[in-house]
C-alpha positions in Angstrom: -48.6 -27.6 21.4 -46.3 -24.6 21.8 -44.0 -24.4 24.8 -45.0 -21.9 27.6 -43.3 -18.5 27.6 -40.3 -17.8 29.8 -42.4 -15.5 32.1 -44.9 -18.4 32.8 -42.0 -20.8 33.5 -40.5 -18.3 36.0 -43.9 -18.2 37.7 -44.0 -21.9 37.9 -40.5 -22.1 39.3 -41.2 -19.7 42.1 -44.6 -21.1 43.2 -44.5 -24.8 42.3 -41.1 -25.6 43.8 -41.7 -29.3 44.0 -41.4 -29.7 40.2 -38.4 -29.3 38.0 -39.4 -26.7 35.5 -36.7 -27.2 33.0 -37.9 -30.8 32.5 -41.5 -29.5 32.0 -40.2 -27.1 29.5 -38.5 -29.8 27.5 -41.4 -32.2 27.6 -44.5 -30.0 27.7 -45.4 -30.9 24.1 -46.5 -34.2 25.5 -49.7 -33.2 27.2 -50.1 -36.6 28.9 -46.9 -36.1 30.9 -48.3 -32.8 32.2 -51.4 -34.5 33.3 -49.4 -36.4 35.9 -48.2 -33.3 37.7 -49.6 -32.7 41.2 -49.5 -29.1 42.2 -49.3 -27.8 45.8 -51.9 -25.3 47.0 -50.4 -21.9 46.6 -51.9 -18.8 48.2 -51.1 -15.5 46.5 -52.1 -12.2 47.9 -52.2 -9.6 45.0 -52.5 -5.9 45.7 -53.5 -3.3 43.1 -53.7 0.4 44.0 -55.9 1.0 47.1 -57.8 -2.3 47.2 -56.7 -5.9 47.9 -57.7 -9.0 46.1 -58.9 -11.9 48.1 -56.6 -14.9 48.4 -56.5 -16.8 45.2 -56.2 -20.6 45.6 -54.9 -22.5 42.6 -56.2 -26.0 42.4 -54.2 -28.9 43.7 -54.8 -31.2 40.8 -54.9 -30.0 37.2 -54.9 -32.6 34.5 -54.4 -30.5 31.4 -51.8 -28.1 30.3 -54.5 -25.5 29.4 -55.4 -25.3 33.1 -51.9 -24.3 34.0 -51.8 -21.8 31.2 -55.1 -20.1 31.9 -54.5 -19.7 35.7 -51.0 -18.4 35.1 -52.2 -16.0 32.4 -54.9 -14.7 34.7 -52.5 -14.0 37.6 -50.0 -12.3 35.3 -52.8 -10.1 33.7 -53.9 -8.8 37.2 -50.3 -8.0 38.3 -48.6 -6.8 35.1 -49.4 -3.1 35.4 -49.1 -2.3 39.2 -48.7 1.3 40.0 -46.3 2.5 42.7 -47.1 5.7 44.7 -44.4 8.0 46.1 -44.3 10.6 48.9 -44.0 14.2 47.8 -41.9 16.7 49.8 -44.5 19.5 49.6 -47.0 17.4 51.6 -44.9 18.1 54.7 -46.0 21.8 54.8 -49.3 21.4 53.0 -50.8 18.5 55.0 -48.2 18.0 57.8 -47.1 14.5 56.7 -43.6 12.9 56.7 -42.2 9.7 55.5 -41.0 7.1 58.0 -39.8 3.7 56.8 -41.8 4.0 53.5 -45.0 5.0 55.4 -46.7 8.4 55.3 -47.1 9.5 58.9 -49.1 12.5 60.2 -46.9 14.8 62.2 -49.8 15.8 64.5 -51.4 12.5 65.4 -48.7 10.1 64.2 -51.2 8.0 62.3 -50.3 6.4 58.9 -52.4 6.3 55.7 -52.7 3.1 53.7 -51.2 4.5 50.4 -49.1 7.6 49.7 -51.7 9.2 47.6 -52.4 12.9 47.7 -56.2 12.2 48.1 -55.6 10.0 51.2 -53.2 12.5 52.8 -55.4 15.5 52.1 -58.6 13.7 53.3 -56.9 12.8 56.6 -55.6 16.3 57.2 -59.0 18.0 56.5 -61.1 15.5 58.3 -59.0 14.8 61.5 -57.3 18.2 61.8 -59.7 20.8 60.2 -58.8 23.7 62.5 -55.0 23.5 62.0 -55.0 25.6 58.8 -56.8 28.4 60.7 -54.3 28.5 63.5 -51.3 28.1 61.3 -52.0 29.6 57.8 -50.5 27.9 54.8 -47.1 29.1 53.7 -46.6 31.2 56.8 -43.5 31.4 58.9 -45.5 30.4 61.9 -46.6 27.2 60.2 -43.0 26.4 59.1 -41.8 26.7 62.7 -44.7 24.5 63.9 -43.8 21.8 61.3 -40.2 21.8 62.4 -41.3 21.5 66.0 -43.6 18.6 65.3 -40.8 16.9 63.4 -38.5 17.3 66.4 -41.1 15.8 68.6 -41.5 12.8 66.3 -37.7 12.3 66.1 -37.5 12.5 69.9 -40.1 9.8 70.3 -38.3 7.6 67.8 -35.0 8.1 69.5 -36.4 6.6 72.7 -36.3 3.3 70.8 -33.4 3.8 68.4 -30.8 5.4 70.8 -30.6 2.4 73.2 -30.2 0.1 70.2 -27.5 2.3 68.7 -25.6 2.5 72.0 -25.8 -1.2 72.4 -24.4 -1.8 68.9 -21.6 0.7 69.6 -20.8 -1.1 72.9 -20.7 -4.5 71.0 -18.4 -3.1 68.3 -16.1 -1.6 70.9 -16.0 -5.1 72.6 -14.9 -6.6 69.3 -12.2 -3.9 68.8 -10.8 -4.3 72.4 -10.9 -8.1 72.1 -8.9 -7.9 68.8 -6.4 -5.6 70.5 -6.0 -8.2 73.4 -5.4 -11.0 70.9 -3.1 -8.9 68.8 -0.9 -8.2 71.8 -1.1 -11.9 73.0 -2.9 -11.0 76.2 -5.2 -13.4 78.1 -9.0 -13.2 77.9 -9.2 -12.2 81.5 -7.4 -8.9 80.8 -10.6 -7.5 79.2 -12.0 -6.4 82.6 -8.7 -4.8 83.5 -8.7 -2.8 80.3 -12.2 -1.6 81.1 -11.2 -0.5 84.7 -8.3 1.3 83.2 -10.5 3.2 80.7 -13.0 4.1 83.4 -10.2 5.4 85.7 -8.7 7.5 82.9 -12.2 8.9 82.0 -12.8 10.0 85.6 -9.7 12.2 85.4 -9.8 13.3 81.7 -13.5 14.2 81.6 -14.1 15.4 85.2 -15.0 18.9 84.1 -17.3 17.9 81.2 -21.1 17.9 81.6 -21.5 14.5 79.9 -18.8 12.8 82.0 -21.3 10.4 83.4 -22.5 9.5 79.9 -19.0 8.7 78.9 -18.3 6.6 81.9 -21.5 4.7 81.5 -20.7 4.1 77.8 -17.3 2.6 78.8 -18.9 0.5 81.5 -21.5 -0.9 79.1 -18.8 -2.5 76.9 -18.9 -6.3 77.6 -15.4 -7.5 78.2 -15.8 -10.5 80.5 -13.5 -13.5 79.9 -16.2 -15.6 78.3 -17.3 -12.7 76.1 -13.7 -11.9 75.0 -13.2 -15.6 74.1 -16.4 -15.6 72.0 -15.3 -12.3 70.3 -11.9 -13.8 69.5 -13.5 -16.8 67.9 -15.7 -14.6 65.7 -12.8 -12.3 64.8 -10.6 -15.3 63.9 -13.3 -16.8 61.7 -13.8 -13.4 59.9 -10.1 -13.2 59.2 -10.0 -16.9 58.1 -12.8 -16.3 55.7 -10.9 -13.4 54.2 -7.9 -15.6 53.6 -10.0 -18.4 52.1 -11.7 -15.9 49.8 -8.2 -14.7 48.6 -7.2 -18.3 48.1 -10.2 -18.8 45.8 -9.3 -15.6 43.9 -5.6 -16.0 43.5 -4.0 -17.6 40.5 -1.5 -19.8 42.5 0.0 -20.1 45.9 2.8 -21.8 47.8 2.9 -23.2 51.4 5.5 -23.3 54.1 5.3 -25.9 56.9 7.1 -26.2 60.3 6.4 -28.2 63.3 7.1 -27.5 67.0 5.7 -28.3 70.5 3.7 -26.0 72.8 4.1 -25.8 76.5 2.0 -28.9 77.1 4.2 -30.9 74.7 1.5 -31.0 72.0 3.0 -31.0 68.5 1.6 -28.1 66.4 1.9 -27.9 62.7 2.2 -24.3 61.5 1.1 -23.5 57.9 1.5 -20.1 56.1 0.5 -19.3 52.5 1.9 -17.0 49.9 -0.7 -16.1 47.1 0.0 -14.6 43.7 -2.8 -12.7 42.0 -3.5 -11.9 38.3 -2.3 -8.3 38.7 1.1 -9.7 39.9 0.6 -8.7 43.5 1.3 -11.1 46.3 0.0 -11.7 49.8 1.4 -13.7 52.7 -1.0 -15.0 55.4 -1.3 -17.4 58.3 -3.4 -20.3 57.1 -3.8 -22.7 60.1 -2.3 -24.3 63.1 -3.0 -28.0 63.3 -2.5 -30.0 66.5 -0.9 -33.4 65.9 -2.1 -35.9 68.5 0.3 -38.8 69.3 3.0 -39.4 66.8 4.4 -36.9 64.3 5.4 -39.1 61.3 5.1 -37.9 57.8 1.9 -39.9 57.4 0.3 -38.2 60.5 1.2 -34.7 59.1 -0.2 -35.7 55.7 -3.5 -37.0 57.1 -4.1 -34.0 59.3 -3.3 -31.5 56.5 -5.4 -33.5 53.9 -8.4 -33.4 56.4 -8.0 -29.6 56.7 -7.9 -29.2 52.9 -11.1 -31.2 52.6 -13.0 -29.5 55.4 -12.2 -26.0 54.2 -12.5 -26.6 50.5 -8.9 -25.4 49.8 -8.2 -25.1 46.1 -5.3 -27.5 46.2 -5.0 -27.5 42.4 -3.4 -24.0 42.6 -0.5 -25.2 44.8 2.9 -24.6 43.1 5.5 -25.0 45.9 6.1 -26.3 49.4 8.9 -25.1 51.7 9.8 -27.2 54.8 12.6 -27.8 57.1 14.9 -30.8 56.7 13.2 -33.1 59.2 12.7 -36.7 58.0 9.0 -36.5 58.7 8.8 -33.7 56.2 11.4 -34.7 53.5 11.6 -38.4 53.9 12.2 -40.1 50.5 9.2 -42.5 50.7 7.2 -41.8 53.8 7.8 -38.1 54.3 5.0 -35.5 54.1 6.2 -34.1 50.8 6.6 -37.6 49.3 3.1 -38.5 50.3 1.7 -35.3 48.8 3.5 -36.1 45.5 1.9 -39.5 45.4 -1.6 -38.1 46.0 -3.4 -37.6 42.7 -5.4 -34.7 44.2 -2.1 -32.7 44.5 -0.8 -31.1 41.4 2.9 -31.1 40.4 4.7 -28.8 42.8 8.2 -27.6 43.6 9.8 -28.5 47.0 12.9 -27.2 48.6 14.5 -27.0 52.0 14.3 -23.7 53.9 17.1 -21.4 52.8 17.8 -20.1 56.3 18.1 -23.7 57.7 20.4 -24.6 54.8 22.6 -21.6 55.5 22.8 -22.5 59.2 23.8 -26.1 58.4 26.3 -25.0 55.9 28.0 -22.6 58.3 28.8 -25.6 60.6 31.4 -26.8 58.2 33.8 -24.2 59.5 35.4 -26.5 62.0 36.8 -24.4 64.8 34.9 -25.9 67.7 38.0 -25.8 70.0 37.7 -22.0 69.9 33.9 -21.7 70.5 34.1 -24.3 73.3 36.6 -22.3 75.3 34.8 -19.0 74.7 31.5 -20.3 76.0 33.3 -21.8 79.0 35.0 -18.5 79.9 31.8 -16.5 79.4 29.8 -18.8 81.6 32.5 -18.5 84.3 32.3 -14.7 84.1 28.5 -14.9 84.3 28.6 -17.1 87.4 31.3 -15.2 89.3 31.3 -11.6 88.0 27.7 -10.9 87.1 27.9 -7.3 88.5 31.2 -6.5 86.8 30.4 -3.5 84.7 33.1 -4.2 82.1 31.3 -7.5 81.1 27.7 -6.3 81.1 27.6 -5.9 77.3 29.2 -9.3 76.9 26.6 -11.0 79.1 23.8 -9.1 77.4 24.8 -10.8 74.1 25.3 -14.2 75.6 22.0 -15.7 74.6 21.4 -13.7 71.4 24.0 -14.5 68.8 27.2 -16.5 68.5 28.7 -13.9 66.2 28.0 -11.1 68.7 29.4 -13.0 71.6 32.6 -13.7 69.7 32.9 -10.0 68.7 32.3 -8.9 72.3 34.9 -11.4 73.5 37.5 -10.1 71.1 36.8 -6.5 72.0 37.1 -7.2 75.8 40.0 -9.8 75.5 42.5 -7.7 77.6 40.0 -7.1 80.3 39.0 -10.8 80.3 42.6 -11.9 80.7 43.0 -9.5 83.7 39.8 -10.7 85.3 40.7 -14.4 85.0 44.2 -13.7 86.4 42.6 -12.0 89.4 40.6 -15.2 89.9 43.6 -17.4 89.5 42.0 -19.0 86.4 44.6 -20.1 83.9 43.8 -20.6 80.2 46.9 -21.0 78.1 45.0 -20.7 74.9 44.5 -17.0 75.5 48.2 -16.5 75.1 48.6 -19.0 72.2 49.1 -17.2 68.9 47.6 -20.0 66.8 44.5 -20.1 69.0 44.1 -16.3 68.8 44.4 -16.4 65.0 41.6 -19.0 64.9 39.5 -16.8 67.2 40.0 -13.8 64.9 39.1 -15.8 61.8 36.1 -17.5 63.4 34.8 -14.1 64.6 35.1 -12.6 61.1 33.5 -15.5 59.3 30.7 -15.9 61.8 29.9 -12.1 61.5 29.6 -12.5 57.7 27.4 -15.6 58.1 25.2 -13.6 60.5 24.9 -10.8 58.0 23.6 -13.4 55.4 21.2 -14.8 58.0 19.7 -11.4 58.7 19.4 -10.8 55.0 17.4 -14.0 54.5 15.0 -13.3 57.4 11.9 -11.1 57.3 8.5 -10.9 55.8 7.8 -10.7 52.0 11.1 -12.3 51.1 10.5 -14.4 48.0 12.7 -17.0 46.5 14.2 -14.4 44.1 15.6 -12.4 47.0 16.9 -15.6 48.7 18.7 -16.9 45.6 20.3 -13.4 45.0 21.6 -13.3 48.6 23.0 -16.8 48.6 24.7 -16.4 45.2 26.2 -13.1 46.3 27.6 -14.8 49.4 29.1 -17.6 47.5 30.8 -15.2 45.2 32.1 -13.2 48.1 33.6 -16.4 49.7 35.6 -16.9 46.5 36.9 -13.4 46.6 37.8 -13.7 50.3 39.8 -16.9 49.7 41.6 -15.4 46.8 42.6 -12.2 48.7 43.6 -14.3 51.8 46.0 -16.4 49.6 47.6 -13.1 48.6 48.0 -12.0 52.2 45.3 -9.4 52.1 43.2 -9.2 55.3 41.0 -6.3 54.4 37.8 -8.3 54.9 39.1 -10.0 58.1 39.6 -7.1 60.6 39.7 -9.3 63.7 42.2 -11.7 62.1 44.4 -8.8 61.1 44.1 -7.4 64.7 45.4 -10.7 66.1 48.2 -10.9 63.6 49.4 -7.4 64.5 49.7 -8.5 68.2 51.8 -11.5 67.3 55.5 -11.4 68.0 56.4 -13.9 65.2 54.3 -12.8 62.2 56.0 -15.2 59.9 54.2 -18.1 61.7 50.9 -16.9 60.0 49.9 -19.5 57.4 46.9 -18.3 55.4 46.5 -21.7 53.6 44.7 -23.2 56.5 42.1 -20.4 56.6 41.7 -20.6 52.8 41.0 -24.3 53.1 38.2 -23.4 55.6 36.7 -20.9 53.1 36.8 -23.4 50.3 35.0 -26.0 52.4 32.4 -23.4 53.2 31.9 -22.6 49.5 31.7 -26.3 48.6 29.1 -26.9 51.3 27.0 -24.0 50.1 27.0 -25.4 46.6 25.9 -28.8 47.8 23.2 -27.5 50.2 21.7 -25.1 47.7 21.6 -27.4 44.7 17.8 -27.3 44.7 17.9 -23.5 44.2 20.5 -23.9 41.5 18.0 -26.0 39.5 15.6 -23.0 39.3 18.2 -20.3 39.3 18.1 -19.6 35.5 14.3 -19.5 35.5 14.3 -17.0 38.5 16.9 -14.8 36.8 14.9 -14.6 33.6 11.7 -13.7 35.4 13.6 -11.0 37.3 15.5 -9.7 34.3 13.8 -10.9 31.1 15.9 -8.8 28.7 19.4 -10.0 29.7 21.3 -11.9 27.0 20.6 -15.6 27.4 20.9 -18.9 25.6 17.2 -19.3 24.5 17.3 -23.0 24.0 19.0 -23.6 27.4 16.6 -21.3 29.3 13.5 -22.7 27.5 14.6 -26.2 28.4 14.9 -25.2 32.1 11.4 -23.7 31.9 10.0 -27.0 30.5 11.8 -29.0 33.2 10.7 -26.9 36.2 7.2 -26.2 35.1 6.4 -29.1 32.8 5.5 -26.7 30.0 4.4 -27.7 26.5 6.3 -26.7 23.4 6.2 -23.0 22.6 7.9 -21.3 25.6 11.0 -20.6 23.4 8.9 -18.7 20.9 7.4 -16.6 23.7 10.9 -15.8 25.0 11.9 -14.6 21.6 8.8 -12.5 21.1 9.2 -11.0 24.6 12.8 -10.0 24.3 12.1 -8.3 20.9 9.1 -6.4 22.2 10.3 -2.8 22.2 7.4 -1.4 24.3 7.9 -4.0 27.1 11.6 -3.5 27.0 11.2 0.2 27.7 9.2 -0.7 30.9 11.4 -3.6 32.1 12.4 -1.6 35.2 8.9 -1.4 36.5 8.3 -3.3 39.7 5.0 -4.7 38.3 6.5 -5.6 34.9 4.8 -8.9 34.6 1.5 -7.2 35.4 1.9 -5.3 32.1 2.6 -8.3 30.0 -0.3 -9.5 27.9 -1.4 -12.9 29.2 -3.0 -13.8 26.0 0.1 -13.2 24.0 2.5 -14.7 26.6 0.4 -17.3 28.5 3.2 -19.6 29.4 5.7 -17.0 30.6 3.0 -15.0 32.5 1.9 -18.2 34.3 5.5 -19.0 35.2 6.2 -15.5 36.5 3.2 -15.7 38.9 4.4 -19.1 40.2 7.9 -17.7 40.9 6.3 -14.7 42.7 4.4 -17.2 44.8 7.4 -19.2 46.0 8.5 -18.9 49.6 12.2 -18.8 50.3 12.2 -20.0 53.9 10.0 -21.0 56.8 10.8 -17.7 58.6 7.1 -16.9 59.0 6.4 -20.2 60.7 9.3 -19.8 63.1 8.2 -16.2 63.9 4.7 -17.5 64.6 6.0 -20.2 66.9 7.7 -17.5 69.0 4.3 -15.8 69.3 2.7 -19.1 70.2 5.1 -19.6 73.0 4.1 -16.3 74.5 0.3 -16.9 74.0 0.3 -20.4 75.4 2.7 -19.9 78.3 2.8 -21.8 81.6 0.2 -19.5 83.0 -2.2 -20.2 80.1 -1.4 -23.9 79.6 -5.1 -24.8 79.7 -5.7 -22.9 76.5 -7.6 -25.1 74.0 -6.2 -25.9 70.6 -9.1 -24.0 69.0 -8.4 -20.9 71.0 -4.7 -21.2 70.5 -5.2 -21.2 66.7 -7.6 -18.2 66.9 -5.1 -16.2 69.1 -2.1 -17.0 66.9 -4.1 -16.0 63.7 -5.1 -12.6 65.2 -1.6 -12.0 66.6 0.3 -12.5 63.2 -2.3 -11.6 60.6 -2.4 -8.4 58.7 -6.0 -8.8 57.7 -8.5 -6.4 59.4 -11.8 -7.8 60.6 -15.1 -6.2 59.7 -16.1 -5.0 63.2 -19.4 -3.4 62.1 -20.6 -6.6 60.4 -19.5 -8.7 63.4 -21.4 -6.4 65.8 -24.5 -6.6 63.6 -24.3 -10.4 63.5 -24.5 -10.9 67.3 -27.2 -10.0 69.8 -26.1 -6.9 71.7 -26.0 -7.4 75.4 -24.4 -4.4 77.2 -22.4 -5.0 80.4 -24.3 -4.3 83.6 
């Protein structure tokens, strides 16, 4: 027996949901199998033109295939050629009918006809309103005005029901917008009512001469901004933003993560996670992913278990992970039981790159400059001034910088050194070091070096700083250190203005020995090379992705590509073809160069370029978010739950914009009373 047609199978699938149609389709040649099927009773109401068919009940037990076939054919035959009727604009003036929600409504009596047929509309008008055409002749100006008047009356009646709903929706949307503003500025939920009072007070003054002042005030007062309402709004806003991030994660080609851990005001350990996504068009996005509370201990195993649970619960595409950036804590980078090591041993995780935060490395490397005897005395003197001379106007700038930056404090100290000496003498405080030429030279050198390290630190900080930028900044600094040491050996102090200033004030300039300071610079360069060995391993790859047409050793670079990305054989051929592509070479300066590269012709290089674009260079975003977290969960808001803390941090640091209209439509509107 022939198999049933696709149209019949579709009918079965819709109405006989308890059966698997695709199995029927495969086995329907065996009529005995079909005889075992038990159909549910299905009621179908079929309409055709102006009349309705009675309910058709298909039998519950059919034993032969022909029964299915005949009943289905009969239903399809009755419903194949349905005709749809449409409202015509001229009926508005001819028969005083209008269309409201797909229904033909009489403008005079507001009754509806069953079908939008000319005969139905004309019959209603001539039967129910026979005298209208005498009072208002057809195609007359008087009739047109009457039609417009009747339409206005109908709209006014409809507005009695639609306007309150529209106002309620607007109030709900305004509630979402204000709640987002509160969360964005890290304000408590209770400030919502204060915002409303402020808006009402401003409206009373700004709109006092307007006729609709009362309507404006009532509209503001109808916005629900109670603490519980704001909390619910923040939850929904956060979920909307989170879903946008998860959607981008599903669409991106690859991504990297940065992790950092800190404690909130209640001593609860919080794991901050940010994501950097690279898309097929070579664009990137950085976003807050989550804030995970760590109850109890914070070992690498605890961090791993909590993050793995989050990945599972939110269906994170972990196979797209290409890199993880962390700080240097043992819980993160422990050789066997650290978080990164556990992730590497997990078969669910792909092969990924891991490196220590560049900013942390730079801060640790700077400690190799061993001039602690200078910094200790400077801090001691500044604290003494702060305790005894807080109102002294000469030291206001020094005290303002005290808690901000070591480099700035040293610079202020050097600039105010004569005044500081006079102030301490007036207090009978003696510090022999302030007159010691060797100590002053160390002070000048430390001030200059610290200022240069601060410049590097600022260069590494900020949003949208990928690993390419980090490697460039670090390599430039290492090269500068070599130049400074070489110039210092030759007696040139052009890059050390404070050291030169101290030397000029010395009586015996022959006592200046630059070898000691050169030794400090060499130690600094050596420490930078040791600390940034991880970045050196990927340097050649990053340089090629940034400047693909520079002269290179193809075998050496292709070997690096294979080591870093575990690529198959063939990347060397792609490098050769790319460097000899005249059209691409002409556009090598374009910022979106890799977006122009044909992924089918250069699949390996295109994939590597996206991965490099996805690499984080530091954990700066996590540290910045922790600063926001400290403000949000302060001593005055220590009872904030972990759920609400995550929601507030997400809205405070995210660049994603919630869909206010959709959120307002998704909740039941309840205006404030």
